[in-house]
TORBATOR-387355 format. One record per residue: residue in one letter; y, x, z of N, C-alpha, C in turn. Coordinates in steps of 0.05 Angstrom, whole numbers, padded with zeros to 5 digits, always signed. Example, Ala and Ser with C-alpha at 12.3 -4.5 7.8 and 13.67 -1.06 7.14 Angstrom:
REM TORBATOR-387355
a-00114+00264+00156-00090+00246+00156-00066+00264+00156s-00045+00257+00142-00021+00273+00143+00001+00258+00157
REM end
This chain:
REM TORBATOR-387355
m+00292+00122-00266+00283+00107-00242+00300+00117-00218g+00312+00098-00204+00329+00105-00182+00313+00111-00157p+00324+00126-00138+00310+00133-00113+00305+00108-00097g+00281+00106-00086+00274+00084-00068+00265+00059-00082y+00265+00059-00109+00256+00036-00123+00226+00037-00128p+00212+00015-00123+00183+00015-00129+00179+00014-00159f+00156+00023-00167+00151+00022-00196+00121+00016-00200w+00115+00008-00224+00088+00000-00231+00081+00013-00258m+00057+00024-00260+00049+00036-00285+00023+00023-00295a+00021+00018-00321-00003+00007-00333-00021+00031-00341g-00032+00045-00322-00049+00068-00327-00033+00094-00328p-00047+00116-00329-00034+00142-00327-00015+00148-00351d-00020+00136-00374-00003+00141-00398+00015+00117-00404g+00014+00096-00387+00029+00072-00392+00058+00076-00385p+00075+00057-00394+00103+00059-00387+00108+00053-00358v+00129+00064-00347+00137+00059-00320+00156+00035-00319t+00150+00016-00302+00167-00008-00299+00179-00007-00271e+00205-00007-00269+00219-00006-00244+00225-00034-00234s+00223-00039-00208+00229-00065-00197+00243-00062-00170k+00257-00083-00162+00270-00083-00135+00253-00099-00116g+00253-00091-00091+00238-00106-00071+00243-00095-00043t+00228-00105-00024+00229-00095+00003+00201-00089+00013a+00200-00071+00032+00175-00064+00045+00180-00062+00075r+00162-00072+00090+00165-00071+00119+00138-00062+00131a+00138-00043+00148+00114-00034+00162+00119-00033+00192h+00100-00043+00207+00102-00043+00236+00075-00042+00249w+00075-00031+00273+00050-00028+00288+00041-00056+00298i+00014-00060+00299+00003-00085+00310-00021-00078+00328l-00030-00097+00343-00054-00095+00360-00054-00069+00377e-00034-00068+00395-00031-00046+00414-00028-00019+00399n-00014-00019+00377-00008+00006+00362-00033+00019+00350r-00054+00002+00345-00078+00013+00333-00077+00012+00302f-00062-00006+00291-00061-00010+00262-00032-00012+00253v-00027-00006+00228-00001-00010+00215-00004-00034+00195h+00013-00054+00198+00014-00077+00180+00037-00073+00161e+00031-00075+00135+00052-00072+00115+00056-00098+00100e+00081-00104+00094+00088-00128+00078+00107-00119+00056v+00101-00127+00031+00117-00120+00008+00125-00145-00006n+00150-00148-00013+00160-00171-00028+00179-00161-00049g+00176-00171-00073+00193-00162-00095+00186-00176-00120e+00187-00161-00142+00183-00171-00168+00165-00151-00183m+00146-00161-00199+00130-00144-00215+00127-00157-00243m+00136-00143-00263+00135-00153-00291+00148-00181-00293g+00171-00183-00279+00187-00208-00281+00178-00231-00264r+00157-00226-00248+00146-00248-00231+00148-00241-00202p+00150-00260-00184+00150-00254-00155+00125-00240-00147f+00128-00220-00129+00105-00205-00119+00105-00205-00089h+00083-00211-00077+00080-00211-00048+00053-00198-00041g+00053-00178-00024+00028-00165-00016+00029-00157+00013m+00005-00152+00024+00003-00142+00051-00021-00124+00054g-00019-00106+00073-00041-00088+00078-00042-00081+00108v-00065-00071+00115-00070-00061+00143-00083-00034+00140t-00073-00014+00155-00084+00013+00155-00089+00022+00184g-00111+00035+00189-00116+00046+00215-00137+00067+00214y-00142+00080+00237-00162+00101+00239-00188+00089+00250d-00210+00092+00236-00236+00082+00245-00250+00105+00261n-00253+00101+00287-00265+00122+00303-00294+00127+00297l-00309+00106+00288-00337+00110+00281-00340+00126+00255k-00324+00119+00235-00325+00133+00209-00311+00160+00209k-00293+00163+00228-00275+00187+00229-00258+00189+00204k-00248+00166+00195-00232+00164+00171-00210+00143+00175y-00189+00146+00159-00169+00125+00157-00179+00104+00138v-00175+00079+00144-00185+00057+00128-00162+00038+00123s-00161+00027+00098-00139+00009+00091-00150-00014+00074v-00138-00037+00078-00144-00060+00061-00117-00071+00050w-00118-00082+00026-00094-00092+00013-00101-00118-00002i-00083-00138+00000-00084-00162-00016-00056-00169-00026d-00055-00182-00049-00030-00191-00060-00034-00214-00079n-00012-00226-00087-00013-00249-00104-00016-00243-00134a-00021-00217-00141-00025-00210-00168-00054-00214-00177g-00072-00219-00158-00100-00223-00164-00114-00234-00140t-00141-00235-00142-00157-00246-00120-00174-00225-00106a-00171-00200-00114-00187-00178-00102-00176-00170-00075i-00195-00161-00058-00188-00149-00033-00194-00119-00037s-00173-00103-00039-00176-00074-00044-00180-00059-00018t-00199-00041-00018-00204-00024+00006-00203+00005-00002s-00195+00022+00016-00195+00051+00012-00199+00064+00039e-00209+00089+00038-00213+00104+00062-00210+00134+00055g-00202+00149+00074-00198+00178+00070-00193+00193+00095t-00187+00218+00093-00183+00236+00115-00155+00248+00113a-00147+00262+00134-00121+00276+00135-00127+00305+00139d-00112+00323+00125-00116+00351+00129-00099+00361+00153a-00099+00387+00158-00085+00398+00181-00055+00392+00181m-00044+00389+00157-00016+00382+00154-00011+00352+00156e-00032+00337+00163-00032+00308+00165-00025+00294+00139k-00033+00306+00117-00031+00293+00091-00057+00278+00085c-00055+00252+00078-00078+00236+00074-00088+00239+00045s-00114+00237+00042-00126+00237+00016-00147+00216+00015h-00151+00203-00008-00171+00181-00012-00194+00192-00028
REM end
């Protein structure tokens, strides 16, 4: 697998599939949230996804949502950052 290439795995013991694509992240809504856009290929098909991540002051956690054309689910996650500013879910 080359550096900077996205990959997909079918579970922890599944084969690694490498693909080419682009990712763009930028601040939105007065720098309160990061909007991510990903375009590429997954398993030989076009892949398009987007997410939004930000810090929820009420929950005191980072919160993220993700959608893509690989399914109809809206994925959510939340977590905290340690003193080294490493995030965990």
